[in-house]
C-alpha positions in Angstrom: 108.8 99.7 97.5 108.1 102.9 99.4 107.0 105.5 96.9 105.8 109.1 96.8 103.2 110.3 94.3 104.6 113.7 93.6 108.1 113.5 92.1 110.0 115.8 89.7 110.1 113.8 86.5 107.5 111.1 86.8 104.4 110.6 89.0 104.2 107.8 91.5 101.1 106.6 89.7 103.1 106.2 86.5 105.9 104.3 88.4 103.2 101.9 89.9 101.7 101.3 86.4 105.1 100.6 84.9 106.0 98.2 87.6 102.7 96.3 87.4 103.2 96.0 83.6 106.6 94.3 84.1 106.3 90.6 85.0 109.6 90.9 87.1 107.9 93.5 89.4 104.2 92.8 89.1 104.1 91.1 92.6 106.4 93.6 94.4 104.6 95.3 97.3 104.2 99.0 96.8 103.3 101.3 99.7 102.7 105.0 98.8 103.4 107.7 101.3 102.0 111.1 100.3 101.8 114.5 101.8 98.3 114.7 100.4 95.4 113.3 102.4 93.2 113.4 99.3 90.9 110.4 99.0 91.2 110.7 95.2 95.0 110.3 95.4 94.6 107.3 97.7 92.0 105.6 95.4 94.0 106.2 92.3 97.2 104.8 93.9 95.3 101.6 95.0 93.7 101.3 91.5 97.1 101.7 89.9 98.4 98.7 91.9 99.7 100.0 95.3 98.8 97.9 98.3 98.5 100.9 100.7 98.5 104.6 100.5 99.5 106.4 103.7 99.6 110.1 104.7 103.1 111.2 105.5 101.9 113.1 108.6 100.7 109.9 110.3 102.8 107.4 108.4 105.5 106.1 110.8 103.4 103.9 113.1 101.1 102.8 110.2 104.1 102.2 108.0 105.7 99.7 110.5 102.5 97.6 110.5 102.0 97.8 106.7 105.6 96.8 106.0 105.4 93.9 108.5 102.2 92.7 106.8 103.7 93.1 103.3 106.9 91.2 104.3 104.8 88.3 105.7 102.6 88.3 102.5 105.7 88.2 100.3 107.2 85.4 102.3 104.0 83.4 101.9 104.1 84.0 98.1 107.7 82.9 97.9 107.0 79.7 100.0 104.2 78.8 97.6 106.3 78.9 94.5 
């Protein structure tokens, strides 16, 4: 899942926590893209359960690598079950 932190009705942190609390989604890779470059935002997203937190200004190249890594990791988890 590609997720922003600042949304109109619910925060990205809350979405992450809700997904991690649901067994059907607890292993789903979550990558946060935020306009903020705040280290606090990044740390809180990772602590909530995101795998990565990228700044939108620099995200495209980083995002390609992160998504590739997460897809390989998910394929490995699927093969092991």
